[in-house]
C-alpha positions, 0 to 999 in steps of 0.5 A, a space after each residue: 159351706 160352714 154348716 157342711 163341715 160342722 156337721 162332717 165334725 158332729 157325724 164323728 162323734 154320733 158314730 163314737 156313742 153309737 151302739 149297736 143291739 148285741 144280737 142284732 150284730 152277732 147275725 150281721 157278723 154271721 150273714 157277713 161271714 157266710 157272703 164275704 167267704 163266698 165273694 172271695 172264695 176260689 181265690 187262693 188262701 183267700 188272699 188276692 194279691 195276685 190279681 190286684 192291680 192298682 192304678 190311678 183314677 182321674 182326680 186330683 189328689 190331696 198332694 195336688 197331683 194330677 195327671 202324669 204327675 201321679 206316677 212319680 209318688 212323692 212318697 209311700 206309707 209304711 203301713 201300705 208298704 207291709 202289703 202294697 210294697 213299692 218294689 212291687 207296685 210303685 216302680 215297673 220293675 227292680 231289673 231298670 236300674 231307674 227303678 231300683 233307684 226309685 225303691 231305694 230313695 222313695 220317702 217311707 212315711 210312718 203313720 203319724 207322718 202320713 198325709 191325711 186326706 182332704 176334705 173338700 165341698 163342692 157344689 151338689 145343687 145350688 143349695 148345698 154342698 157335696 163332701 168330698 174327701 181327696 185321697 193322698 197319692 198312693 192310698 187312691 192308686 192301692 184303692 183302686 186295684 182293691 175296688 175294681 178287684 172287688 166290683 165285678 165280683 159282687 155283681 156277679 157272686 151268689 148272693 149279691 148278683 142282682 142285688 147290689 149293683 154299681 155299673 146298672 142304676 136301672 133296676 132300682 130304677 126301673 123297680 121305682 116305677 113299678 111299685 110307684 103304681 102296684 106298691 110293691 117296693 118300697 125306696 129308701 134314701 140315706 143321709 151322709 150315707 158314706 159319711 155314717 159307716 163306721 170304721 168298727 162295723 167295716 171291720 165286723 163284717 169283714 173279720 171272716 176274709 182277714 187277708 182282704 181285710 188287710 189291703 183294705 185297712 192298709 189303703 184306708 186313710 185315718 186322719 182328715 184336714 177340714 177345709 178350716 184347717 183342722 185335722 180329725 181323726 177319722 170313725 168313719 171307714 171313709 168319705 166320698 173320693 175314696 175308690 172304696 167307699 161305693 163298694 163297701 158302704 153298699 155291702 154293708 147297707 145289703 147285710 144290714 138290711 139282710 140281717 134286719 129280715 133275718 132278725 125280724 123272722 127269728 130263724 138262724 142265718 145260714 145260706 139259705 135264710 140269706 138267700 130267702 130274705 136278700 130276695 127284694 132287696 136291691 142296693 145302688 150306693 145309697 139307693 135302697 129298694 125294699 119290699 113294702 110289708 119289710 120297709 117300717 122294720 128295715 128303717 129302723 134297722 138300718 137306724 140301729 146300725 148308726 145310718 140316718 134314713 131321709 123321712 123326705 125322700 123315703 117313700 113306702 106309702 102312696 104313690 111315689 117312688 124316687 131311686 137313681 134319679 127317677 122319680 115316679 108317680 103311679 106307674 108315671 116318670 115325673 122326674 123333674 128337669 134341674 138347671 144344674 148350672 147357670 147359662 152362661 153369659 160369654 162364649 169361652 164357658 164351654 161348661 156352662 155351654 154343654 150344660 145349657 144344650 143338655 138342658 134345653 134337650 131335657 127341657 124338649 123330651 119333658 114337654 116343656 118345648 117354650 122354656 127349652 125355646 127360651 134355653 136354645 135362644 140364649 144358647 145361639 145368641 152366643 155361638 150361632 145357630 147348633 145343628 138337629 141331632 140325633 140323642 147318641 151323637 156326643 157333639 152340640 145341637 137339638 133333639 126331636 121326637 123327628 129323629 131330623 138330622 142336619 148335614 153340611 155337605 156329603 163325604 165323597 169316600 163314606 158316600 153319606 152325609 157330613 156335618 160341620 159342628 160344635 164338639 165338647 172336648 177335655 182340655 191338655 197340658 203339657 205333662 212329659 212322662 220318661 223313665 220307669 214311671 213312663 214304664 209303670 204307667 204302660 204296664 198299668 193301662 194295657 189293654 185300655 183305650 188312651 191317646 197315642 201323646 197320654 206320655 207327652 200331655 194329660 187331660 184337664 180334668 173336669 176341663 173342656 174345650 168346644 171345637 168346630 169338627 167335621 163329623 
């Protein structure tokens, strides 16, 4: 954990000292202008203000707020107020007396008084942690508005459609499988991808869309509190935990690769050349697929922008490729089964039991039947015999090639089998919300599936319980 924090700080120093080649940087800015003008095109004056709909994500905030408590807003940042007025976004209406009172009495914090993001280290594998930056409440709320607006546009617009994805990992995974047989594509993996995207590079990328850029940087946290307690100023754009991290870093990687291909070809960045040299480039976060013949140059190009290519997970030659969780060799999926949690030793560990059942089923489909049987026996010692289920069933049970299905009785009304089994359900805590904050929440979640008691209780994020139910 200490090493992970040290590395987080060291990357800041590297970003401060890194200089991009002026010619490559100029092409990067020109390509950004064409692509981002298209992404924001169709919006009056390039300003999406009237289309932004802030909402809260499921996680905790830097203040430690969860569930409905996040709608109470302990503070609002002054630089956020300039583009996201609290009276427009933080309350339901100033015509509501409760809302007017909240708008008049909320603390507005200056930049030096802003709460920094809270850097936490969570397990990534059994060996290494993942760095997550927990955002302040008002920042998380407004970041979601921008992310929800820009992600579908990136997936649908002229230059990025099909090339930059957020909802479809299968594009990269399928290409990796095909390329392992015919060698047509190379897969590139970046180390500490989000932490190495500099704030300056993002500013340059968004220079041609000033209104959108203003929203992005108003919601970007400028300081971070480390696990050791120290506070540092950030040169990176954002770490994982920011709702804008994934879409912005994906666009940086995509534009960087297209720019390097144009630079190598010695042509001007025009709409036609950008379309031509984006062909064969596929980005899903830090999982990148490019044509094999340009891969060595792309590795150099990404490094030129201050990014770090992971040579141990980058595959250009040979029969192996890896992208978006799929390991492929010569056209065959050889993805290993990972043990992400220890098998539990008591039945109260619902997360452990769900993980172990999933592990056993993955081992079964991979052909490790003896190991699968061992995991099954360990689970059934704790909670008894589990039924045979189908892959799509959201209950605890064992899958099989035969699609065998256990049942415990017959449903007289529906004239079909029924099964009594363990169902993982999220646990809830008493979390009442009333007044204007309750109205604000209801307005923000219109059209979304919610529990009937969402104003009285909130899901404990990350907590599960196992209940025996009829299905």
